[in-house]
C-alpha positions in Angstrom: -20.8 12.2 14.7 -20.7 13.1 11.0 -17.3 13.4 9.4 -15.7 16.8 8.4 -16.0 17.2 4.8 -14.4 20.9 5.1 -12.1 21.7 2.1 -10.6 25.0 1.1 -7.4 27.0 -0.2 -7.0 30.2 1.3 -4.1 32.3 0.0 -3.4 35.6 1.5 -0.3 37.9 1.7 1.9 39.3 4.8 4.1 41.9 3.5 5.9 40.7 0.5 5.2 37.0 1.4 2.4 35.2 -0.3 1.1 32.0 1.9 -1.2 29.0 0.7 -3.2 27.6 3.4 -4.5 23.9 2.7 -7.2 23.1 4.9 -9.1 19.5 4.7 -11.2 18.5 7.5 -9.6 19.8 10.8 -6.0 19.5 9.1 -4.1 22.8 7.9 -0.6 22.5 6.1 0.7 26.0 4.7 3.3 26.9 2.4 5.1 30.3 1.4 6.4 31.8 -1.4 8.9 34.2 -0.2 12.1 36.1 -1.5 11.8 33.6 -4.6 11.8 30.5 -2.2 8.6 28.1 -2.1 9.2 26.9 1.3 7.1 24.6 3.9 5.3 27.1 6.4 3.9 24.7 9.1 0.6 22.9 10.2 -2.1 22.9 12.5 -4.3 20.1 13.4 -7.2 21.8 15.1 -8.4 23.7 11.6 -6.7 27.1 12.5 -5.0 29.0 9.6 -1.4 29.9 11.0 -2.3 33.6 11.0 -5.2 33.4 12.9 -3.5 36.0 15.3 -3.0 38.5 12.5 -0.1 40.3 14.1 1.6 37.2 15.8 1.1 34.4 12.9 2.7 31.1 13.8 4.2 30.2 10.6 7.8 28.4 10.6 11.0 30.3 10.7 12.4 28.9 7.7 15.8 30.2 8.9 15.8 27.3 11.2 16.3 24.7 8.4 19.1 24.1 5.9 16.8 23.2 3.2 13.1 24.8 4.0 11.7 24.4 0.5 8.4 22.6 0.1 9.9 20.7 -3.0 13.2 20.0 -4.3 14.6 20.0 -8.1 18.2 19.6 -9.7 18.4 20.0 -13.5 21.7 19.6 -15.5 23.7 19.3 -11.9 22.1 22.8 -10.8 19.8 23.1 -7.7 16.8 25.3 -8.7 15.2 25.3 -5.1 17.1 28.7 -4.3 15.5 30.8 -7.0 11.7 30.9 -8.4 9.6 33.2 -10.0 6.1 33.3 -9.0 3.7 33.1 -12.0 0.3 32.4 -10.6 -2.2 30.4 -8.5 -5.6 28.8 -9.2 -8.0 26.5 -7.5 -11.4 24.3 -8.8 -13.7 22.1 -7.5 -13.7 18.9 -9.1 -15.2 15.2 -9.2 -13.5 12.2 -9.2 -14.7 9.4 -11.1 -16.1 7.7 -7.9 -18.2 11.0 -7.1 -15.7 12.2 -4.4 -15.7 16.0 -4.5 -12.0 17.6 -4.4 -10.7 20.9 -4.3 -7.7 21.0 -6.4 -5.2 24.0 -6.1 -2.1 24.6 -8.3 0.7 26.8 -7.8 2.7 27.8 -10.8 6.3 28.7 -10.6 9.0 29.6 -13.2 12.8 28.9 -12.9 15.0 32.0 -14.0 17.9 29.4 -13.9 16.6 27.0 -16.3 13.7 26.8 -19.0 11.5 24.7 -16.4 7.9 25.4 -15.2 6.8 23.8 -11.9 3.1 23.2 -11.2 2.8 22.5 -7.8 -0.5 20.3 -7.2 -2.6 19.8 -4.1 -6.0 18.0 -3.8 -7.9 18.0 -0.9 -10.9 15.7 -0.2 -12.2 16.8 3.3 -10.2 13.9 5.1 -7.1 14.7 7.3 -5.1 13.4 4.4 -4.3 15.4 1.2 -2.7 14.8 -2.1 0.5 16.3 -3.6 2.6 16.0 -6.9 4.6 18.3 -9.3 4.3 18.7 -12.8 7.6 19.6 -14.4 7.4 21.1 -18.1 10.4 21.6 -20.4 9.8 25.3 -22.0 13.4 25.3 -23.5 14.5 24.1 -27.1 17.3 21.5 -25.5 16.8 18.5 -23.4 16.9 19.1 -19.5 18.2 16.3 -17.1 16.3 16.1 -13.9 18.9 14.3 -11.5 17.2 15.2 -8.0 13.3 15.0 -7.7 12.0 15.4 -4.2 8.1 15.9 -4.5 7.7 17.0 -0.9 10.0 18.0 1.9 10.5 21.0 4.2 10.4 21.9 8.0 7.7 20.0 9.9 7.9 22.0 13.2 10.0 23.5 15.8 9.6 22.9 19.5 11.1 25.5 21.6 12.2 24.9 25.2 11.5 21.1 24.2 13.3 19.6 27.5 10.6 21.3 29.7 8.0 19.0 28.2 9.9 15.7 28.9 9.8 13.9 32.0 13.7 13.1 33.5 16.7 14.2 31.6 16.6 15.4 28.3 16.9 12.8 25.5 16.6 14.4 22.0 16.2 10.7 20.6 12.8 10.4 22.7 11.0 13.5 21.2 9.8 11.5 17.8 9.4 8.0 17.2 9.4 6.9 13.5 7.1 4.1 12.5 7.8 2.0 9.2 8.0 -1.1 7.9 11.3 -2.7 9.4 12.4 -4.8 6.4 12.8 -4.7 2.9 13.3 -8.4 2.2 10.8 -10.8 0.5 8.3 -12.7 3.1 8.8 -9.8 5.8 6.3 -7.5 4.2 4.3 -5.5 6.9 7.2 -6.0 9.5 6.0 -2.5 11.2 8.3 -0.9 13.9 8.7 2.1 15.8 12.1 3.5 16.0 13.8 6.5 18.1 14.3 9.4 15.8 18.1 10.6 16.9 19.4 13.8 16.6 20.6 13.6 13.2 19.7 12.6 9.8 17.9 9.3 9.4 16.9 7.5 6.1 14.5 4.8 5.1 15.0 3.2 1.7 13.8 0.5 -0.5 14.1 -0.5 -4.2 17.6 1.0 -4.7 21.0 1.6 -2.9 21.2 -2.0 -1.8 17.7 -2.3 -0.6 15.3 -5.2 -1.7 11.7 -4.0 -2.9 9.4 -5.6 -0.4 9.1 -2.3 2.0 6.0 -0.4 1.3 6.8 2.9 0.8 4.9 4.8 4.1 5.9 6.3 7.4 4.1 7.6 10.8 6.0 10.0 12.4 4.8 10.3 16.1 5.6 13.3 18.3 5.8 11.7 21.7 5.8 14.9 23.8 3.0 16.7 22.0 0.7 13.9 20.3 0.5 15.1 16.9 0.8 12.1 14.5 2.1 12.7 10.8 1.4 9.7 8.1 2.5 9.6 4.7 2.3 7.1 1.9 4.1 7.7 -1.7 2.8 6.2 -4.5 5.7 5.1 -6.3 6.9 1.3 -7.3 10.4 2.6 -8.3 13.2 3.5 -5.7 12.8 6.1 -3.0 14.2 7.3 0.3 12.5 9.1 3.1 15.2 11.4 5.2 14.6 13.0 8.5 16.4 15.6 9.9 16.2 16.5 13.9 18.7 19.1 15.1 18.4 19.8 18.6 22.0 21.5 18.7 20.4 24.9 19.5 19.7 25.1 22.8 16.4 24.2 24.0 15.0 23.9 20.4 14.2 21.1 18.5 13.7 21.6 14.6 12.3 18.6 12.4 12.5 18.2 8.8 11.9 15.6 6.1 12.5 14.8 2.5 10.8 12.5 0.1 13.2 11.5 -2.5 12.9 9.6 -5.7 16.1 7.4 -5.7 17.6 5.8 -8.8 20.6 6.0 -11.1 20.5 9.6 -12.8 19.1 11.2 -14.5 15.8 10.5 -13.1 14.0 11.9 -16.0 15.3 13.3 -19.2 12.8 16.0 -20.5 13.0 16.7 -24.1 11.7 20.2 -25.3 8.1 21.0 -24.4 7.9 17.4 -22.7 6.4 17.4 -19.3 6.9 14.8 -16.3 4.5 14.4 -13.2 6.1 12.8 -10.1 4.7 10.4 -8.1 1.8 11.3 -5.8 2.4 11.8 -1.8 -0.4 11.3 0.3 -0.1 13.5 3.6 -1.5 14.2 6.5 -1.5 15.0 10.3 -3.7 15.2 13.3 -4.1 14.6 17.0 -4.6 10.9 18.0 -2.8 7.4 17.8 -1.6 4.9 14.9 -5.2 4.0 14.5 -6.6 7.3 14.2 -3.9 8.1 11.6 -4.5 5.0 9.9 -7.9 5.2 9.5 -7.7 8.9 8.4 -5.4 7.4 5.6 -8.0 4.7 4.6 -10.6 7.2 4.4 -8.6 9.4 1.9 -7.4 6.0 -0.2 -11.3 4.9 -0.6 -12.3 8.4 -1.3 -9.7 9.7 -3.7 -7.2 7.2 -4.8 -9.1 3.6 -5.1 -11.6 5.4 -7.3 -12.2 2.8 -9.9 -15.7 0.8 -9.4 -15.5 -2.8 -8.0 -15.7 -5.5 -10.6 -19.4 -6.4 -10.7 -20.4 -4.5 -7.7 -18.5 -6.8 -5.2 -15.9 -5.6 -2.7 -13.8 -8.4 -1.4 -14.4 -11.6 -3.8 -13.2 -14.7 -2.3 -10.8 -16.3 -4.3 -9.4 -19.7 -5.0 -6.7 -20.8 -7.0 -4.2 -23.6 -8.0 -0.2 -23.0 -9.1 2.8 -24.6 -10.5 3.4 -26.2 -7.3 0.5 -28.7 -8.0 -0.2 -31.1 -10.9 -2.2 -28.9 -13.4 -4.1 -31.5 -15.2 -7.4 -31.1 -16.2 -8.7 -33.6 -13.7 -6.6 -32.0 -10.9 -8.3 -28.5 -11.8 -11.7 -29.9 -11.7 -10.8 -31.5 -8.3 -9.4 -27.9 -7.3 -13.0 -26.4 -8.5 -15.0 -28.6 -6.2 -12.9 -27.8 -3.4 -13.4 -23.9 -3.9 -17.1 -24.4 -4.3 -17.6 -26.4 -1.4 -15.9 -24.2 0.9 -17.4 -21.0 -0.2 -15.1 -19.3 -2.6 -16.3 -17.4 -5.5 -13.2 -17.5 -8.0 -11.0 -20.1 -9.2 -7.7 -18.9 -10.8 -5.3 -20.7 -12.8 -1.8 -19.2 -11.6 1.3 -19.8 -13.1 1.8 -22.7 -15.8 -1.0 -23.0 -17.8 0.9 -22.3 -20.7 3.5 -25.1 -20.2 3.3 -29.0 -21.2 1.9 -31.4 -18.8 4.6 -31.8 -16.0 6.7 -28.9 -17.1 5.1 -26.2 -14.9 6.8 -26.2 -11.7 10.3 -25.2 -13.5 9.4 -23.8 -16.7 6.7 -21.5 -15.8 9.3 -18.7 -15.6 11.3 -18.7 -19.0 8.2 -19.6 -21.0 6.3 -16.3 -19.8 5.2 -14.2 -22.5 3.8 -16.7 -24.7 0.1 -16.4 -23.2 -1.6 -19.5 -25.0 -2.8 -22.4 -23.4 -0.7 -25.6 -23.5 -2.8 -28.0 -26.0 -1.1 -30.9 -24.1 -2.2 -29.8 -21.0 -5.8 -28.9 -22.2 -6.6 -31.2 -25.0 -10.0 -29.9 -25.1 -8.9 -26.2 -25.0 -9.1 -23.9 -22.0 -13.1 -23.7 -22.5 -13.5 -27.3 -20.9 -11.9 -25.8 -17.8 -13.5 -22.4 -17.7 -17.1 -23.8 -18.3 -16.6 -26.5 -15.6 -15.7 -23.8 -13.4 -18.6 -21.7 -14.3 -20.5 -24.8 -13.5 -19.6 -24.6 -10.3 -20.8 -20.8 -9.7 -17.1 -19.5 -9.8 -15.6 -16.8 -11.7 -12.8 -18.1 -14.0 -9.3 -16.1 -13.8 -6.0 -16.8 -15.5 -2.4 -15.4 -14.1 0.0 -13.6 -16.4 3.3 -12.1 -15.6 2.6 -9.4 -18.1 5.5 -7.7 -17.9 8.0 -10.2 -18.2 9.3 -12.1 -21.4 11.1 -15.3 -20.5 14.3 -16.2 -22.5 12.4 -19.5 -24.3 9.2 -17.4 -25.2 8.8 -16.6 -28.9 8.1 -13.2 -28.2 11.6 -12.5 -26.6 13.2 -14.0 -29.7 10.7 -11.8 -32.0 11.7 -8.8 -30.2 14.9 -8.8 -28.2 14.9 -5.2 -28.1 12.2 -5.1 -25.7 13.8 -6.8 -23.0 15.3 -4.2 -20.6 18.7 -2.8 -20.9 20.7 -3.0 -17.4 23.8 -0.6 -16.4 25.8 -3.6 -15.9 26.2 -5.4 -19.0 25.7 -9.3 -19.0 22.7 -9.4 -16.8 20.2 -12.1 -17.7 17.3 -10.1 -18.1 13.3 -11.2 -18.9 12.0 -7.6 -18.0 9.5 -6.3 -20.9 10.6 -2.7 -20.8 7.3 -0.7 -20.6 9.2 2.4 -21.4 9.1 1.6 -25.1 5.8 2.2 -26.7 5.7 -0.6 -28.7 6.4 -3.1 -26.0 3.6 -1.3 -23.9 1.0 -1.8 -27.0 2.0 -5.5 -27.4 1.3 -6.4 -23.7 -2.1 -4.0 -23.6 -3.2 -6.1 -26.8 -2.1 -9.3 -25.4 -4.0 -9.1 -22.3 -7.0 -7.9 -24.0 -6.9 -10.9 -26.1 -6.5 -13.0 -23.4 -9.8 -11.5 -21.6 -11.8 -11.7 -24.8 -10.7 -15.2 -26.2 -10.5 -17.2 -23.0 -13.5 -15.1 -21.5 -11.9 -14.9 -18.2 -13.4 -13.0 -15.2 -10.3 -12.4 -13.0 -6.8 -11.5 -14.2 -3.9 -11.9 -11.7 -0.8 -9.7 -12.5 2.5 -11.1 -11.4 6.0 -9.5 -11.1 9.0 -12.1 -10.7 12.1 -10.2 -11.2 15.3 -10.2 -9.3 16.7 -6.9 -7.8 19.4 -6.5 -10.4 17.2 -6.1 -12.9 14.7 -3.6 -11.0 17.6 -1.3 -10.0 19.6 -1.3 -13.4 16.8 -0.4 -15.7 17.8 2.2 -18.3 16.9 3.4 -21.8 18.2 5.9 -24.2 16.0 8.7 -25.3 16.7 11.6 -27.8 20.0 12.5 -27.2 21.0 10.7 -24.0 20.2 7.8 -21.6 18.0 8.1 -18.5 16.8 5.8 -15.7 14.2 4.0 -17.2 11.4 3.7 -14.4 9.8 7.0 -14.7 8.5 6.2 -18.5 8.3 2.5 -17.2 5.4 3.3 -14.5 4.0 6.4 -16.7 3.2 3.8 -19.6 2.4 0.8 -17.0 -0.2 2.6 -14.8 -1.8 4.4 -17.7 -2.1 0.8 -19.4 -3.6 -1.0 -16.6 -6.0 2.1 -16.0 -7.2 2.0 -19.5 -7.7 -2.0 -19.3 -9.8 -1.6 -16.0 -11.8 0.6 -17.5 -12.1 -1.3 -20.9 -13.1 -4.5 -18.8 -15.2 -3.1 -15.9 -16.8 -6.7 -14.9 -13.3 -8.2 -14.8 -11.2 -8.5 -11.4 -8.0 -7.3 -11.4 -5.4 -8.5 -9.0 -2.1 -7.4 -8.7 1.3 -9.3 -7.2 4.8 -9.0 -7.6 6.5 -11.9 -6.3 4.7 -11.5 -3.3 4.3 -7.9 -2.4 7.0 -6.4 -4.0 4.5 -3.5 -5.6 1.9 -2.7 -3.0 2.4 1.1 -3.3 -1.0 3.1 -3.6 -0.2 4.4 -6.8 0.3 1.1 -8.4 -2.4 -0.5 -6.9 -4.9 2.1 -7.5 -5.6 0.3 -10.9 -6.5 -3.0 -9.3 -9.4 -4.1 -7.0 -6.9 -5.8 -4.6 -3.6 -6.8 -4.1 -1.3 -9.7 -2.9 0.8 -8.5 0.0 3.4 -11.2 0.7 3.9 -14.8 -0.4 4.6 -15.5 3.4 1.7 -17.3 4.7 3.1 -19.4 7.4 2.1 -18.7 11.1 3.3 -16.7 12.9 4.9 -14.6 10.5 1.6 -14.7 8.3 -0.1 -12.4 11.3 2.8 -9.9 11.1 2.5 -9.4 7.5 -1.3 -9.0 8.1 -1.2 -6.6 10.8 1.4 -4.3 9.2 0.1 -4.3 5.5 -3.5 -3.5 6.8 -2.1 -0.3 8.5 -0.9 0.8 5.0 -4.0 -0.5 2.7 -7.5 -1.1 3.6 -8.1 -4.6 4.6 -10.4 -5.2 1.9 -7.4 -4.9 -0.5 -5.2 -7.0 1.5 -4.9 -10.7 0.1 -4.2 -13.5 2.8 -4.1 -17.1 2.0 -5.4 -20.3 4.0 -3.9 -23.4 2.6 -0.9 -23.4 -0.3 2.4 -21.7 0.0 3.2 -23.7 3.2 0.7 -22.3 5.3 -0.5 -25.7 6.2 2.4 -26.2 8.1 2.2 -24.2 11.2 -0.7 -23.3 13.3 -4.3 -24.8 13.9 -6.5 -24.5 11.0 -8.7 -22.2 13.0 -5.7 -19.8 13.1 -4.9 -20.0 9.8 -8.4 -19.2 8.4 -8.5 -16.5 11.0 -5.7 -14.4 9.9 -7.0 -14.8 6.3 -10.6 -13.5 6.9 -9.5 -10.4 8.7 -7.9 -9.4 5.6 -9.3 -10.4 1.9 -9.3 -14.2 2.0 -8.1 -16.6 -0.6 -8.3 -20.3 -0.3 -6.8 -23.7 -2.0 -6.8 -27.1 -1.5 -7.2 -29.3 1.6 -6.7 -32.9 0.1 -5.0 -34.6 -2.6 -7.1 -35.9 -5.4 -6.5 -39.4 -4.6 -7.4 -38.8 -0.7 -10.6 -38.8 0.7 -11.9 -35.4 1.9 -11.9 -34.5 5.9 -15.7 -33.2 6.2 -14.4 -31.7 9.7 -11.4 -29.7 7.8 -14.0 -28.3 5.1 -16.3 -27.5 7.8 -13.7 -25.4 9.5 -12.9 -23.4 6.6 -16.4 -23.0 5.2 -17.6 -21.7 8.9 -14.9 -18.9 8.6 -15.5 -18.0 5.0 -19.5 -18.0 6.1 -18.3 -15.5 8.8 -16.7 -13.4 6.7 -19.5 -13.1 4.3 -21.9 -12.6 7.3 -20.2 -10.2 9.5 -17.2 -8.4 7.7 -17.7 -8.0 4.1 -21.4 -6.2 4.2 -19.6 -3.6 6.4 -16.6 -2.8 4.4 -17.7 0.6 3.2 -16.8 3.2 5.8 -14.9 0.7 8.1 -12.1 1.0 10.4 -9.4 -1.3 11.6 -7.8 -1.2 15.0 -4.1 -2.4 15.6 -4.2 -3.3 19.2 -0.6 -4.6 18.9 0.8 -2.6 16.4 4.5 -3.7 16.5 4.5 -7.5 17.2 7.6 -7.9 15.8 9.4 -6.3 18.5 7.8 -8.2 21.3 5.2 -7.2 23.6 7.5 -5.4 25.8 8.8 -3.2 22.9 12.2 -4.5 22.9 14.3 -3.8 19.8 15.8 -7.3 19.4 15.6 -8.0 15.5 13.8 -11.0 15.1 12.3 -13.1 12.3 9.2 -14.1 13.4 6.5 -12.4 15.9 6.4 -13.3 19.5 3.9 -12.8 22.0 0.5 -12.0 21.0 -1.4 -10.2 18.4 -4.8 -8.5 18.1 -6.6 -6.9 15.3 -10.0 -5.6 14.9 -12.3 -4.9 11.9 -15.3 -2.8 12.8 -18.1 -0.9 10.6 -18.1 2.9 10.7 -21.5 3.1 12.4 -20.1 0.9 15.2 -22.7 -1.5 15.6 -20.3 -4.5 14.1 -17.0 -5.6 15.3 -14.9 -8.8 14.9 -11.8 -9.2 16.8 -8.9 -11.7 16.4 -6.5 -12.4 19.2 -3.7 -14.7 18.2 -1.2 -16.2 20.3 2.5 -16.0 18.4 5.7 -17.7 19.0 6.9 -18.2 22.5 3.5 -17.3 24.2 3.5 -19.2 27.0 0.5 -21.5 27.9 -3.0 -21.0 29.2 -2.7 -16.8 28.8 -5.8 -15.1 29.6 -6.0 -12.0 27.9 -8.6 -9.0 28.6 -9.8 -7.4 24.9 -10.9 -3.9 25.1 -12.8 -3.2 21.6 -12.1 -0.1 20.1 -14.7 0.1 17.3 -18.0 0.1 19.4 -20.1 2.6 21.0 -20.5 3.2 24.9 -24.3 3.7 24.3 -25.6 0.4 22.5 -25.7 -3.1 23.9 -23.9 -5.8 22.0 -24.6 -9.7 21.3 -20.9 -11.5 21.7 -20.3 -14.6 20.1 -16.9 -16.5 21.0 -16.1 -18.6 18.0 -14.1 -21.3 19.8 -16.8 -22.5 22.1 -19.9 -21.3 20.6 -21.1 -19.2 23.5 -23.2 -16.1 22.9 -24.2 -13.7 25.4 -25.0 -9.9 26.1 -22.9 -7.1 27.1 -23.2 -3.4 27.3 -21.0 -1.4 25.0 -19.8 0.5 28.2 -18.9 -2.7 30.1 -16.8 -3.9 27.0 -15.0 -0.8 26.9 -14.2 -0.1 30.4 -14.2 -3.5 32.1 -13.3 -5.4 28.8 -13.8 -9.4 27.8 -11.5 -12.1 29.2 -10.2 -14.6 26.6 -8.3 -17.4 27.3 -5.7 -19.0 24.8 -4.2 -22.7 25.5 -0.6 -22.0 24.0 1.5 -20.8 20.9 -0.3 -20.6 17.8 -3.7 -20.6 19.0 -6.4 -18.3 18.6 -10.1 -16.7 19.2 -12.4 -14.7 17.2 -14.5 -12.5 19.0 -18.0 -11.1 17.2 -19.8 -8.2 18.5 -23.3 -7.3 17.1 -25.2 -4.4 18.0 -28.8 -5.6 19.6 -32.0 -3.8 18.8 
């Protein structure tokens, strides 16, 4: 069935009230301007405007919510959300740089309390997910502090007589389930888990208020009684908080509201006269369906409307190889790595942290020397050109790593420009962050990366961002007549710089990393071809990272590694490399330079990479992903124990959009038992087709109808913990 591409903004009045009906696909979201307030007015997931019954519209009763406003601002300590003047609406059809046709609507409001104008922007692309952001403009002649900025909030729905929909005794906490990444700590990225939503206010936070930076900013909200699924991602690399308030205190009525909050020290932004501020973009949708329906709708939206820059050299999903400071970085060792990369089927070779350090110093000096981006002449006596040319001779793209937004304490640039180092709220903290809120620092960073790309003729740029929480949470800047938290300016400048550089060098692969998965939000990643989602690659946690992060991002953007970073210490090689190819595979070394290679080991890796090239990468465009075991960190019985490593088993499936190709990986995790038998029910195939089924462990191949696979399933036996199987389905005829 052809995808619905319908998009329309329908504006109408009902008495003194003006309604804005945003329709994209079959998703309908409405907002209202009434009595000088701009409020959330409700959802429909079947395509109906909420006034379809003219005399009985189904808009939310905003009196059921303490704060029904569709966004929230506080300026100079005063809430603005109770009083706005309507100043107009306009809509236009636009075309994004990748050719996506969108409808862009803008509601303009003016505050009678402060000289501020707010433009409420909504972009529809025909998917079940739309984009929302605010543009805030200081129209006055004095600075204004924005202390609270919630780009989207308000009521979600009211369920009248909710106990009548629930089997057994009424339990308010069972009405909704809230899904999000359960950990904000390094190495636990992608730990997705469902939680009961209590009759209270429930908050999820990261990057501020004592929370680390490794929780991806997204949530899914499931109505367990009626089946609606809301999905949201916030394109913001600074502090954030998601608040949900469920109120069942009014008898037989459940009222749910939410808030998306920019979270930091105050002011969040200080607007000088005539200055404007654009909030992070919110990507929000609702549909009737399950987790995978919501995930694939979000991925469809991201591919169409967010990740709009072209793929480098026309290839999506380059297979990377690289070496870092944990290995000897001599010329001979680098050539050994390149030989290995080429033999197993990699397509790029990256020299990671340490290429600017003297021989033998990379492992402990790569951090303090960051900022002086020149190859060390003792490490490369014939220049970096010798390495680059050798890598090219092997048929590989040549890449370099830079921690571009950091200048280490031992670097020359830190000594020359100490004023460019970020200033903390708490004095005395050692800091190496290049403050990208300072225009001169941005200009230097942009010129340095331009020089590195041109002078060293690199084909791939890997960005890193290795900073502690005390720096990330304490960055401030003085602007004009007062201080502000620096991250609004920081990311305005930084995102714009990477966007310019990506367009300036369209053939260069741009990879994002941040000490692992510290900056995976869709706003930041939109300027890169892909992103490193975690530095944790050891089984079984490696599967949990892949499982969760492919809910947040399309799998072709989710880097996973086989070999290196201690990936090699647990599980069979088959297990390790299959996890990698179900994301975006990266590879490393498999034997030391003074040892003999193991042909069997190389054959296993090359075989898996060949499978990726043959059965996964050709079908990326419009592909779908299915998470058969979404919350593996809770255990298969749904227990809520807090565990560090996933237990039981996990199943992940990547399928083509036309349902003709599917690759399923099944992985025994920790404590899975021995001689376990599973019945796999593919989700990405058609009942009307027949398929050639290939089992990678045995090499067996046979035919089955799609109907039999969907209804009867396919039995797979695994011998014990940390074992796996790969099942490939290809339509016949």
